[in-house]
C-alpha positions as a printed Julia matrix, in Angstrom:
424×3 Matrix{Float64}:
   2.18   23.33   -8.0
   2.13   21.05   -4.97
   2.24   17.27   -4.7
  -1.04   15.59   -3.89
  -0.79   12.39   -1.86
  -2.92    9.27   -1.95
  -2.5     6.62    0.73
  -4.3     3.94    2.71
  -5.67    4.65    6.17
  -6.02    1.1     7.46
  -3.76   -1.99    7.2
  -3.41   -1.87    3.42
  -5.56   -3.32    0.62
  -7.9    -0.32    0.73
  -8.16   -0.04   -3.06
  -5.49    2.57   -3.73
  -4.57    1.24   -7.18
  -8.02    1.76   -8.63
  -8.29    5.31   -7.25
  -4.83    6.27   -8.51
  -5.74    4.93  -11.93
  -9.04    6.86  -11.87
  -7.39   10.14  -10.88
  -4.25    9.71  -12.96
  -5.42   11.58  -16.05
  -5.71   14.75  -13.93
  -1.96   14.61  -13.26
   1.27   14.77  -15.21
   3.17   12.32  -13.0
   2.46    9.5   -10.54
   5.31    8.74   -8.12
   5.73    5.82   -5.7
   7.5     6.94   -2.53
   7.98    3.85   -0.32
   7.57    0.11    0.03
   8.41   -2.55   -2.49
   7.05   -5.73   -4.04
   5.31   -6.59   -0.76
   2.54   -4.25   -1.93
  -0.05   -5.26   -4.5
  -2.21   -2.68   -6.24
  -5.11   -4.26   -8.14
  -6.77   -2.51  -11.07
  -9.77   -3.72  -13.07
 -10.88   -2.21  -16.36
 -12.11   -3.49  -19.75
 -13.02   -6.73  -17.93
  -9.35   -7.44  -17.2
  -7.5    -7.55  -13.88
  -3.99   -6.18  -13.41
  -1.79   -6.34  -10.31
   1.18   -4.0    -9.82
   3.79   -4.44   -7.11
   6.46   -1.81   -7.77
   5.37    0.18  -10.8
   3.06    3.17  -10.09
  -0.63    2.68  -10.89
  -0.6     5.54  -13.39
   1.24    3.39  -15.92
  -1.99    2.47  -17.74
  -2.69    6.12  -18.63
  -1.06    7.15  -21.91
   1.39   10.06  -21.85
   1.57    9.99  -18.03
   5.04    9.93  -16.44
   5.58    7.34  -13.69
   8.42    7.57  -11.19
   9.7     4.99   -8.71
  11.23    7.12   -5.97
  14.28    6.68   -3.79
  12.17    5.44   -0.87
  11.14    2.32   -2.77
  13.11   -0.95   -2.6
  13.45   -2.85   -5.89
  13.59   -6.57   -6.59
  14.88   -6.73  -10.18
  13.24  -10.14  -10.74
   9.77   -8.95   -9.71
  10.29   -5.69  -11.56
  11.13   -7.53  -14.79
   8.02   -9.72  -14.45
   5.87   -6.61  -14.09
   7.36   -5.11  -17.22
   6.72   -8.32  -19.15
   3.09   -8.27  -18.0
   2.76   -4.69  -19.21
   4.23   -5.63  -22.58
   1.79   -8.53  -22.84
  -1.03   -6.08  -22.14
   0.29   -3.81  -24.94
   1.16   -1.04  -22.49
   3.94    1.15  -23.87
   5.96    2.4   -20.91
   8.96    3.65  -22.88
   9.92    7.21  -21.94
   7.14    7.14  -19.31
   8.71    5.04  -16.56
  11.64    6.39  -14.57
  13.59    4.94  -11.66
  15.48    6.72   -8.91
  19.2     6.0    -8.82
  18.95    6.11   -5.04
  16.33    3.35   -4.73
  17.77    0.35   -2.89
  18.03   -3.17   -4.3
  16.57   -6.36   -2.83
  19.11   -9.16   -3.2
  18.23  -12.88   -3.26
  19.93  -13.2     0.12
  17.59  -10.51    1.49
  14.68  -12.79    0.62
  16.46  -15.75    2.16
  17.13  -13.77    5.34
  13.48  -12.74    5.46
  12.32  -16.36    5.3
  14.9   -17.55    7.84
  14.11  -14.73   10.29
  10.4   -15.47   10.04
  11.03  -19.19   10.62
  13.09  -18.35   13.72
  10.16  -16.45   15.24
   7.9   -19.51   15.27
   4.51  -18.59   16.7
   5.68  -14.99   17.14
   6.07  -14.42   13.39
   4.84  -11.04   12.16
   3.33  -12.26    8.89
   6.06  -11.04    6.55
   5.39  -11.36    2.82
   8.9   -12.9     2.57
   9.85  -10.51   -0.23
  13.06   -9.38    1.51
  11.72   -5.95    2.35
  12.73   -5.84    6.03
  16.32   -7.04    5.55
  16.78   -4.57    2.68
  15.63   -1.61    4.77
  17.89   -2.84    7.58
  20.89   -2.76    5.25
  19.75    0.65    4.06
  19.8     2.12    7.56
  22.95    0.14    8.39
  24.66    1.77    5.38
  25.45   -1.56    3.73
  22.88   -1.6     0.96
  23.28   -1.56   -2.81
  21.39    1.05   -4.81
  20.12    1.11   -8.37
  22.9     3.5    -9.4
  25.5     0.95   -8.28
  24.63   -1.5   -11.08
  26.55    0.7   -13.52
  29.77    0.73  -11.48
  32.82   -1.29  -12.51
  33.1    -2.86   -9.06
  29.4    -3.74   -8.76
  30.0    -7.52   -8.58
  32.56   -7.01   -5.82
  30.08   -4.92   -3.86
  27.39   -7.54   -4.43
  29.62  -10.38   -3.22
  30.62   -8.44   -0.11
  27.01   -7.9     0.91
  26.07  -11.45    0.01
  28.83  -12.87    2.24
  27.66  -10.69    5.1
  24.19  -12.19    4.73
  25.5   -15.73    4.55
  27.39  -15.19    7.81
  24.17  -14.05    9.49
  22.28  -17.06    8.11
  24.52  -19.48   10.01
  22.69  -18.54   13.21
  19.2   -18.92   11.72
  17.07  -21.94   10.8
  17.62  -23.42    7.37
  14.8   -22.85    4.91
  14.08  -24.21    1.46
  15.56  -21.65   -0.92
  17.43  -22.18   -4.2
  19.99  -19.42   -3.74
  22.07  -20.34   -6.77
  19.02  -20.43   -9.06
  17.54  -17.21   -7.68
  20.9   -15.49   -7.94
  21.16  -16.36  -11.64
  17.65  -15.0   -12.31
  18.55  -11.86  -10.36
  21.74  -11.23  -12.32
  19.94  -11.85  -15.63
  17.18   -9.4   -14.69
  19.68   -6.57  -14.24
  19.81   -6.19  -18.02
  16.15   -5.15  -17.97
  16.75   -2.87  -15.0
  19.6    -1.11  -16.8
  17.24   -0.43  -19.71
  14.9     1.74  -17.61
  15.84    5.46  -17.51
  17.4     6.25  -14.14
  17.29    9.75  -12.72
  18.29   11.9    -9.78
  14.7    11.68   -8.62
  14.81   14.54   -6.13
  15.81   16.93   -8.91
  13.42   15.22  -11.31
  10.44   15.83   -8.99
  11.34   19.34   -7.87
  11.98   20.43  -11.45
   8.54   19.14  -12.4
   7.0    21.12   -9.52
   8.73   24.3   -10.62
   7.48   23.74  -14.16
   3.9    23.61  -12.92
   3.33   19.89  -13.41
   0.74   18.13  -11.27
   2.16   15.2    -9.31
   0.35   12.46   -7.41
   2.4    10.59   -4.78
   1.21    7.0    -4.42
   1.63    5.2    -1.12
   1.84    1.44   -0.64
   0.37   -0.67    2.18
  -1.52    1.29    4.87
  -0.95    3.84    7.62
  -1.4     1.27   10.4
   1.65   -0.54    9.01
   3.89    2.52    9.41
   7.15    1.53   11.1
   6.8     4.32   13.7
   3.06    4.77   14.16
   1.59    1.41   13.2
   0.87   -1.64   15.36
   4.55   -2.28   16.08
   6.21   -4.78   15.65
   3.55   -6.03   13.21
   4.41   -3.32   10.72
   6.34   -2.81    7.5
   9.85   -1.32    7.37
   9.05    2.1     5.91
   7.01    5.2     6.71
   3.68    4.71    4.98
   2.2     8.06    6.07
   2.34   11.48    4.39
   5.67   12.32    6.03
   7.2     9.47    4.02
   6.59   11.42    0.82
   9.2    14.0     1.79
  11.86   11.34    2.43
  10.81    8.96   -0.33
  10.76   11.56   -3.1
  13.08   14.28   -1.82
  10.59   17.14   -1.45
  10.06   19.64    1.35
   6.93   19.53    3.56
   5.58   22.78    2.12
   5.19   21.05   -1.25
   2.43   18.74    0.05
  -1.02   19.66   -1.28
  -4.16   17.53   -1.0
  -3.92   14.36    1.08
  -6.43   11.79   -0.13
  -6.99    9.04    2.41
  -8.58    5.75    1.38
 -10.61    3.49    3.66
 -12.77    0.49    3.05
 -16.37    0.58    4.27
 -15.23   -2.19    6.63
 -11.74   -3.3     7.67
  -9.22   -5.99    6.74
  -5.74   -7.1     7.64
  -3.27   -9.69    6.26
  -0.79  -11.51    8.48
  -0.26  -11.22   12.21
  -0.83   -8.35   14.58
  -3.68   -6.74   16.54
  -6.97   -6.01   14.81
  -9.55   -4.64   17.3
 -12.69   -5.13   15.18
 -11.78   -8.52   13.7
 -14.73  -10.9    13.33
 -14.2   -14.62   13.88
 -17.76  -15.65   13.09
 -19.98  -16.18   10.05
 -20.22  -12.41    9.54
 -16.45  -12.14    9.15
 -16.48  -15.03    6.71
 -19.27  -13.37    4.74
 -17.24  -10.14    4.5
 -14.31  -12.16    3.21
 -16.43  -13.98    0.63
 -18.36  -10.93   -0.58
 -15.22   -8.79   -0.75
 -13.01  -11.47   -2.35
 -10.55  -10.74    0.43
  -7.37  -12.5    -0.53
  -4.0   -10.73   -0.7
  -2.96   -9.43   -4.14
   0.68  -10.19   -3.35
   0.51  -13.29   -1.14
  -2.89  -14.78   -1.94
  -3.46  -15.19    1.8
  -7.03  -14.82    3.09
  -7.49  -11.43    4.74
  -8.82  -11.09    8.25
 -12.07   -9.11    8.18
 -13.99   -6.89   10.6
 -16.13   -3.79   10.93
 -14.89   -0.27   10.28
 -12.96    1.24   13.2
 -13.48    4.99   13.73
 -10.85    5.53   16.49
  -8.29    3.9    14.21
  -9.37    6.04   11.25
  -9.33    9.27   13.27
  -5.79    8.36   14.33
  -4.5     7.92   10.78
  -6.42   10.96    9.52
  -4.6    12.98   12.18
  -1.18   11.53   11.34
  -1.57   12.1     7.61
  -3.29   15.48    7.56
  -6.05   14.0     5.38
  -8.03   16.62    3.47
 -10.49   14.29    1.74
 -11.61   10.68    2.0
 -12.34    7.92   -0.47
 -14.67    5.14    0.71
 -14.16    1.86   -1.13
 -15.96   -1.49   -1.31
 -19.26   -0.2     0.01
 -20.9    -2.69   -2.38
 -19.52   -5.54   -0.24
 -22.07   -4.52    2.41
 -25.03   -4.77    0.01
 -26.51   -7.92    1.57
 -26.03   -7.14    5.27
 -29.14   -6.43    7.37
 -27.05   -4.5     9.89
 -23.71   -2.7     9.47
 -21.66   -2.17   12.61
 -19.32    0.75   13.31
 -16.77    0.84   16.15
 -16.97    4.28   17.76
 -14.69    3.87   20.79
 -12.71    1.34   22.82
 -13.25   -0.13   26.27
  -9.96   -0.7    28.1
  -9.86   -1.82   31.73
 -13.31   -0.38   32.39
 -12.59    2.98   30.76
 -13.85    4.32   27.43
 -11.42    5.98   25.04
 -11.3     7.1    21.41
  -7.5     7.0    21.31
  -5.46    4.18   19.81
  -3.36    2.97   22.76
   0.39    2.4    22.81
  -0.25   -1.33   22.62
  -3.43   -3.05   21.49
  -4.07   -6.1    23.68
  -6.91   -8.55   24.24
  -8.17   -6.27   27.03
  -9.27   -3.74   24.4
 -12.88   -4.19   23.3
 -14.59   -2.0    20.68
 -17.89   -0.27   21.39
 -20.23   -0.46   18.41
 -23.25    1.3    17.03
 -25.45   -0.39   14.45
 -26.64    1.01   11.12
 -29.47   -0.45    9.1
 -28.29   -2.1     5.87
 -29.68   -1.4     2.4
 -30.02   -4.94    1.03
 -29.79   -4.01   -2.65
 -27.27   -3.75   -5.44
 -25.5    -0.45   -6.11
 -24.67   -1.37   -9.7
 -24.97    1.49  -12.16
 -25.3     4.21   -9.5
 -23.21    7.25  -10.4
 -24.74    9.95   -8.17
 -24.7    10.03   -4.37
 -28.39   10.92   -4.11
 -29.28    7.78   -6.06
 -27.86    5.56   -3.33
 -30.38    3.88   -1.01
 -31.35    6.16    1.89
 -29.72    3.85    4.45
 -26.45    3.82    2.47
 -26.51    7.62    2.24
 -27.09    7.81    5.99
 -24.23    5.41    6.7
 -21.81    7.47    4.6
 -23.03   10.78    6.03
 -22.58    9.5     9.6
 -19.02    8.41    8.8
 -18.3    11.81    7.31
 -19.7    13.55   10.37
 -17.68   11.43   12.8
 -14.42   11.68   10.85
 -14.85   15.4    10.09
 -13.36   15.03    6.61
 -15.39   15.16    3.37
 -15.91   11.86    1.56
 -15.33   12.91   -2.04
 -15.41    9.51   -3.75
 -17.31    6.28   -3.15
 -16.29    3.07   -4.92
 -19.24    0.81   -5.72
 -17.33   -2.0    -7.48
 -13.88   -3.11   -8.71
 -13.98   -1.53  -12.17
 -12.52    1.96  -12.67
 -15.97    3.12  -13.86
 -17.77    1.98  -10.7
 -17.2     5.15   -8.74
 -19.29    8.01   -7.4
 -17.41   11.33   -7.5
 -18.94   14.01   -5.3
 -16.45   16.81   -5.98
 -13.68   17.5    -8.45
 -10.24   17.09   -6.9
């Protein structure tokens, strides 16, 4: 069996958590392969809302194994809070949640460095979630980091202190920020007891053994493809590879093990934090998208920037990821719009292009085509042909332009509000 991949094709917040949860019962394992607590996957079912930051979205499906891979960075404090929330929701994760020994740890001083670095940038700040992700990945590549497996070593405290002192030395050259290091450090050390209680595995063997045994695995990405450290809107990106290639590094599998690649896109577009956003709307229409879509970050609570769907951007991430099928989410947010706009190309210095340029600047202007809206609720619709004609046309035109089948259409936040056109 191969590993199927599910990931976001925009700037994150595409609705991956709900789709993973919906598909999870078709798999034996869900595995996170990158990112950390800067990601927030929101799931709604039984009239309750759940937000996960580190734990895979398959955790709510009984008997399903969930793996946090080596490519993920772990904040023990956040991780413990997630586990407590699961316990409060009567979710039994024992013998179903596993953690890679090679996953790297976010220290309190990583979070402090994140905040201080962002403060130093002033108006040039990149919109970090201040969760310590960037500094942790920097230590990882700089070969200074601590990993989950290190918490069992006799000299763990010595290693911790050595890395902490390195961070403190760096902080002397950065602006001071309000951060209770002593208090956060105590919470961090206390949370290690919970971390030690989660089964830790050699995840690369764990995954490859499962493949050999014929188990079906779904790799769950965090954030979105346009935040990829190499191919996103650099430097306004995250610190990991959010595209399909990241699965191989973040789980320890070879490229030939990749099966279906399920790309998720909203029916419009959003972004949190700084960075270029070609189709962003600064008018009443953008505010209406934000209001109708409840567009506020699951992790930060920050209002999301909103705009129309961007086909050149989507074609770019479809190409990078090798997407084999698409999921269209939040189409219900467009229910009350008379016209729905779609960016089909860019105008740059008098020339038209469908390619995402090396650098997106103010000189880039999207070219739009307009689709007639449907002005009605989609509640209760389970079959594509029951959608309003104008909604069907909108989806069919997207499918034609993107040249990838749209196999699922989300019509609301609940796991049941979904139109499935083919069996994955």
